[in-house]
VOVEXPA-436821 format. One record per residue: residue number from 1; residue in three letters; x, y negated, z negated of N, C-alpha, C, O in turn. Coordinates in nm, 2 decimals, always signed. Atoms other than C-alpha are relative to their C-alpha. Example, Ala and Ser with C-alpha at 12.3 -4.5 7.8 and 13.67 -1.06 7.14 Angstrom:
> n/res/n_x/n_y/n_z/ca_x/ca_y/ca_z/c_x/c_y/c_z/o_x/o_y/o_z
> 1/Ala/+0.09/+0.12/+0.00/+1.23/+0.45/-0.78/+0.09/-0.12/+0.00/+0.19/-0.12/-0.07 $
> 2/Ser/-0.09/+0.11/+0.00/+1.37/+0.11/-0.71/-0.08/-0.11/-0.08/-0.03/-0.22/-0.09 $
***
This chain:
> n/res/n_x/n_y/n_z/ca_x/ca_y/ca_z/c_x/c_y/c_z/o_x/o_y/o_z
> 1/Unk/+0.09/+0.11/+0.00/-0.01/+0.00/+0.00/+0.11/-0.13/-0.01/+0.20/-0.14/-0.09 $
> 2/Unk/-0.09/+0.10/-0.01/+0.15/-0.33/+0.09/-0.05/-0.11/-0.10/-0.16/-0.09/-0.16 $
> 3/Unk/+0.03/+0.09/+0.09/+0.16/-0.65/-0.13/-0.12/-0.08/+0.03/-0.20/-0.11/-0.06 $
> 4/Unk/+0.10/+0.08/-0.04/-0.09/-0.85/+0.07/-0.13/+0.07/-0.05/-0.21/+0.00/-0.11 $
> 5/Unk/+0.11/-0.08/+0.03/-0.36/-0.57/+0.01/-0.02/-0.01/-0.16/-0.13/-0.04/-0.21 $
> 6/Unk/+0.00/+0.00/+0.14/-0.27/-0.56/-0.36/-0.06/-0.12/-0.06/-0.14/-0.13/-0.15 $
> 7/Unk/+0.05/+0.13/+0.05/-0.31/-0.93/-0.42/-0.15/-0.03/+0.03/-0.22/-0.09/-0.04 $
> 8/Unk/+0.14/+0.02/-0.04/-0.65/-0.93/-0.23/-0.07/+0.07/-0.10/-0.17/+0.02/-0.16 $
> 9/Unk/+0.08/-0.06/+0.10/-0.77/-0.67/-0.47/+0.00/-0.06/-0.13/-0.10/-0.05/-0.20 $
> 10/Unk/-0.02/+0.07/+0.14/-0.64/-0.86/-0.77/-0.09/-0.12/+0.01/-0.15/-0.15/-0.09 $
> 11/Unk/+0.07/+0.12/-0.02/-0.82/-1.17/-0.64/-0.16/+0.04/+0.00/-0.23/-0.03/-0.07 $
> 12/Unk/+0.14/-0.04/+0.02/-1.16/-0.99/-0.61/-0.03/+0.06/-0.12/-0.14/+0.06/-0.16 $
> 13/Unk/+0.03/-0.07/+0.14/-1.13/-0.81/-0.94/-0.02/-0.14/-0.08/-0.12/-0.14/-0.16 $
> 14/Unk/+0.02/+0.13/+0.08/-1.09/-1.17/-1.10/-0.13/-0.06/+0.03/-0.20/-0.10/-0.06 $
> 15/Unk/+0.12/+0.06/-0.04/-1.37/-1.30/-0.90/-0.12/+0.08/-0.05/-0.22/+0.02/-0.08 $
> 16/Unk/+0.10/-0.09/+0.06/-1.58/-1.00/-1.02/-0.02/-0.01/-0.15/-0.13/-0.01/-0.21 $
> 17/Unk/+0.01/+0.01/+0.15/-1.49/-1.04/-1.38/-0.05/-0.15/-0.03/-0.12/-0.17/-0.12 $
> 18/Unk/+0.07/+0.13/+0.03/-1.57/-1.42/-1.37/-0.15/+0.00/+0.03/-0.24/-0.05/-0.04 $
> 19/Unk/+0.18/+0.00/-0.03/-1.92/-1.35/-1.20/-0.05/+0.07/-0.10/-0.17/+0.03/-0.14 $
> 20/Unk/+0.06/-0.06/+0.10/-1.97/-1.10/-1.48/-0.02/-0.07/-0.14/-0.11/-0.06/-0.22 $
> 21/Unk/+0.00/+0.09/+0.12/-1.88/-1.35/-1.75/-0.11/-0.10/+0.00/-0.17/-0.12/-0.10 $
> 22/Unk/+0.09/+0.09/-0.04/-2.11/-1.61/-1.59/-0.14/+0.06/-0.02/-0.23/+0.00/-0.07 $
> 23/Unk/+0.13/-0.07/+0.00/-2.39/-1.35/-1.57/-0.04/+0.02/-0.14/-0.16/+0.01/-0.19 $
> 24/Unk/+0.01/-0.02/+0.16/-2.34/-1.26/-1.95/-0.06/-0.13/-0.06/-0.16/-0.13/-0.13 $
> 25/Unk/+0.05/+0.13/+0.05/-2.37/-1.63/-2.03/-0.13/-0.04/+0.03/-0.20/-0.10/-0.06 $
> 26/Unk/+0.12/+0.03/-0.04/-2.67/-1.67/-1.84/-0.13/+0.07/-0.07/-0.23/+0.03/-0.11 $
> 27/Unk/+0.11/-0.10/+0.06/-2.85/-1.36/-1.98/-0.01/-0.05/-0.15/-0.12/-0.04/-0.20 $
> 28/Unk/+0.01/+0.06/+0.13/-2.77/-1.50/-2.33/-0.11/-0.10/+0.00/-0.21/-0.09/-0.07 $
> 29/Unk/+0.09/+0.13/-0.01/-2.93/-1.83/-2.25/-0.14/+0.04/+0.02/-0.23/-0.01/-0.06 $
> 30/Unk/+0.13/-0.03/-0.03/-3.23/-1.67/-2.10/-0.06/+0.08/-0.11/-0.18/+0.05/-0.13 $
> 31/Unk/+0.06/-0.07/+0.11/-3.28/-1.43/-2.41/-0.03/-0.10/-0.11/-0.13/-0.08/-0.19 $
> 32/Unk/+0.04/+0.09/+0.11/-3.27/-1.72/-2.65/-0.11/-0.08/+0.04/-0.18/-0.13/-0.04 $
> 33/Unk/+0.12/+0.09/-0.05/-3.51/-1.92/-2.44/-0.12/+0.11/-0.03/-0.22/+0.07/-0.09 $
> 34/Unk/+0.12/-0.10/+0.01/-3.74/-1.60/-2.44/-0.05/-0.02/-0.15/-0.16/-0.05/-0.18 $
> 35/Unk/+0.03/+0.00/+0.13/-3.71/-1.60/-2.82/-0.07/-0.13/-0.04/-0.18/-0.13/-0.10 $
> 36/Unk/+0.06/+0.12/+0.04/-3.79/-1.96/-2.85/-0.15/-0.01/+0.05/-0.23/-0.06/-0.02 $
> 37/Unk/+0.13/-0.01/-0.07/-4.10/-1.91/-2.61/-0.09/+0.08/-0.08/-0.20/+0.04/-0.12 $
> 38/Unk/+0.07/-0.09/+0.07/-4.22/-1.62/-2.80/-0.04/-0.06/-0.15/-0.14/-0.03/-0.21 $
> 39/Unk/+0.03/+0.06/+0.13/-4.20/-1.83/-3.14/-0.10/-0.10/+0.02/-0.18/-0.12/-0.07 $
> 40/Unk/+0.10/+0.09/-0.01/-4.40/-2.09/-2.99/-0.15/+0.08/+0.04/-0.26/+0.03/+0.01 $
> 41/Unk/+0.14/-0.06/-0.03/-4.67/-1.85/-2.88/-0.06/+0.04/-0.12/-0.18/+0.05/-0.13 $
> 42/Unk/+0.05/-0.07/+0.13/-4.70/-1.71/-3.24/-0.05/-0.12/-0.07/-0.13/-0.09/-0.16 $
> 43/Unk/+0.04/+0.10/+0.08/-4.76/-2.06/-3.38/-0.14/-0.04/+0.04/-0.20/-0.13/-0.02 $
***
């Protein structure tokens, strides 16, 4: 395997990790919003 191919794989791995982190943050925000909405429904 040549160096060019390896660095491309590294770049896509980094991009994938970043995307997963962003997704996790968005999911946390969504979950906390859902909780606050359900709290409003109960009142």
